[in-house]
C-alpha positions in Angstrom: 56.4 103.0 134.6 54.9 107.0 135.0 54.9 107.9 130.5 57.2 111.5 129.8 54.1 114.3 127.8 55.4 117.1 126.5 52.4 119.6 127.1 52.8 122.9 125.7 55.6 124.3 124.1 56.5 128.2 123.4 59.6 130.5 123.0 60.5 134.0 123.5 61.0 136.8 120.1 64.7 135.7 118.6 66.4 139.0 118.3 69.9 139.9 117.2 71.6 139.7 120.0 74.7 142.2 120.3 75.7 143.2 123.3 74.8 146.1 125.1 72.3 147.0 121.4 71.2 143.7 120.6 67.0 143.6 120.1 66.2 142.3 123.7 68.8 143.8 126.0 67.1 146.0 127.1 65.4 143.3 129.5 66.7 141.7 132.1 67.0 136.7 131.7 64.7 137.0 134.5 61.7 138.6 132.5 62.1 136.4 129.5 61.7 133.3 131.4 59.1 135.4 133.4 57.6 135.7 129.5 57.8 132.0 129.1 56.4 130.7 132.1 53.5 133.1 132.3 52.3 131.9 129.4 52.9 128.2 130.0 50.8 128.7 133.2 48.1 131.4 131.6 48.1 128.6 128.1 47.0 125.6 130.2 45.9 126.4 133.0 48.5 125.1 135.6 47.9 125.8 139.7 52.1 126.7 139.8 51.7 125.2 143.5 51.3 121.9 141.5 54.9 122.5 139.7 57.3 120.1 141.5 60.1 122.0 139.7 61.4 124.1 136.9 64.9 122.6 135.4 66.7 125.9 133.7 69.3 125.9 131.3 71.7 128.7 130.1 75.5 128.8 128.8 77.0 131.2 131.3 75.4 131.8 134.5 77.2 135.4 135.5 75.8 138.8 136.4 71.9 139.1 135.6 71.9 135.5 134.2 73.6 134.0 138.1 72.0 133.5 140.7 69.6 130.1 139.6 67.8 132.1 136.9 65.1 129.4 136.7 64.3 129.8 140.1 64.1 134.1 140.1 62.7 133.2 136.5 60.0 131.4 138.5 59.0 133.3 141.4 58.7 136.2 139.1 56.6 134.5 137.3 54.2 134.5 140.1 54.7 130.9 140.8 54.0 128.8 144.2 56.9 129.6 146.1 57.4 125.7 146.3 58.2 125.3 143.6 61.4 124.5 143.4 63.9 125.3 140.5 67.5 124.4 139.3 69.9 126.0 136.8 72.1 124.3 135.1 75.1 125.0 132.4 75.5 123.5 129.5 76.7 125.4 127.2 75.0 125.4 124.2 73.4 122.2 124.9 72.0 123.9 128.3 67.9 124.2 127.2 67.7 120.5 125.5 69.5 119.3 128.9 67.4 120.8 131.4 64.3 119.6 129.3 66.2 116.1 129.3 66.6 116.4 132.6 62.9 117.2 133.5 61.3 114.3 131.6 63.9 112.0 132.6 62.7 113.1 137.0 58.7 112.7 135.4 59.8 109.0 134.1 61.7 107.5 137.0 58.5 108.3 138.7 59.9 111.7 141.1 58.4 114.4 139.8 54.6 114.6 138.0 55.2 118.5 137.0 57.7 120.4 136.1 59.1 122.8 133.7 62.2 122.5 131.5 64.1 125.7 128.9 66.4 127.8 129.2 67.7 131.3 128.7 71.0 132.3 127.9 71.1 136.9 126.8 73.7 137.5 124.0 73.7 140.6 124.2 74.2 140.8 128.4 78.2 142.3 129.1 79.2 139.2 130.6 81.6 141.0 133.6 83.7 138.3 135.3 83.0 135.8 132.7 86.5 132.9 133.3 87.9 131.2 129.8 86.7 128.0 129.3 88.6 126.0 131.6 88.6 129.1 134.8 92.2 129.6 134.5 93.3 126.1 134.9 96.5 126.0 132.7 96.8 122.0 133.7 93.9 121.9 132.0 93.2 124.5 129.0 97.4 122.6 127.8 95.7 119.5 127.6 92.3 120.9 126.5 92.5 123.9 124.0 89.0 123.5 123.4 87.6 122.3 126.9 84.1 123.2 125.5 83.6 121.5 122.7 82.2 117.9 121.5 80.4 117.5 124.4 78.4 115.6 121.8 78.9 111.9 122.6 82.3 110.5 120.2 81.5 108.0 117.3 81.8 105.0 119.4 79.3 105.8 121.9 76.6 107.6 119.0 74.9 104.5 118.2 74.3 103.9 121.9 72.8 107.0 122.1 70.9 106.7 119.1 69.0 104.2 120.8 67.9 105.6 123.5 66.7 109.0 121.4 64.2 106.9 119.8 62.8 105.0 122.7 62.8 108.8 124.4 60.8 109.7 121.1 57.6 107.0 121.4 57.1 107.7 124.9 56.1 111.1 123.7 54.5 109.8 120.5 51.0 111.3 122.0 53.2 115.2 122.6 53.2 117.9 120.6 56.7 118.3 119.2 59.3 119.6 121.2 60.7 122.7 119.3 64.5 123.2 118.7 66.8 125.3 121.9 66.4 128.3 121.8 69.5 130.6 122.2 66.9 133.2 124.2 63.8 132.5 126.5 62.4 129.0 125.6 60.4 126.3 128.3 58.1 123.4 127.7 56.0 121.4 130.0 56.6 118.2 130.9 53.7 115.7 133.5 52.9 112.5 133.9 49.8 110.8 132.8 
C-alpha cells in the first residue's frame, strides 16, 4: 500500500477580512491560490505535468470564488493543462477536507502527486450567496443551523479518532501539516 507524505506546506499572509476594505481585498481569490501553488512548485522543483490533481476547498463558491477555484488557480500559476483540479465546499472544514481527499487518492493508489488546499476571501462581497439550505423552507424548519455539527457526534468520535491516529502514523516521516487557513494555503502530498 502506498504511503501519503506531506512534502511541503505554505500559506499566504493573513489579513483582517473586512468586506471591500480588508488587507487582501484588492487580490482575486485565484491570485491567492496561485501564490501558494507557485511557491510549492518553486520550493520543491515540481514539474506541474506530474501533478495528478489539485483538490481545493472554499466555503462559499460564489462570485470570484466560483468557477472551480482550484483548477483556475492552478492554470493561473502556470500548471500544465493536464493537471486536473476540483473545488469542494464543506464550510470551515473545506481546506482540511481537500487535503484528506488528496491523501486518500494517494493511499488508494489512484494518484501519485496531489496538491490539496483552500482559499476563502472574507473581504470579498458574497453577492448571490444563498442562506444555508439555499432557501429550502423544509430544511430550515427541521435544521435551522444546517451548517453546524459537521464534526462527528459523540457516538462516532471514537472511531474517527482511531482513523486519524492510524493516518498520522503513515505521515510520521513527513513535515508537520499546517492548520487549515481561512485565506489560501496548500500542501503537496506524494506517494513514496
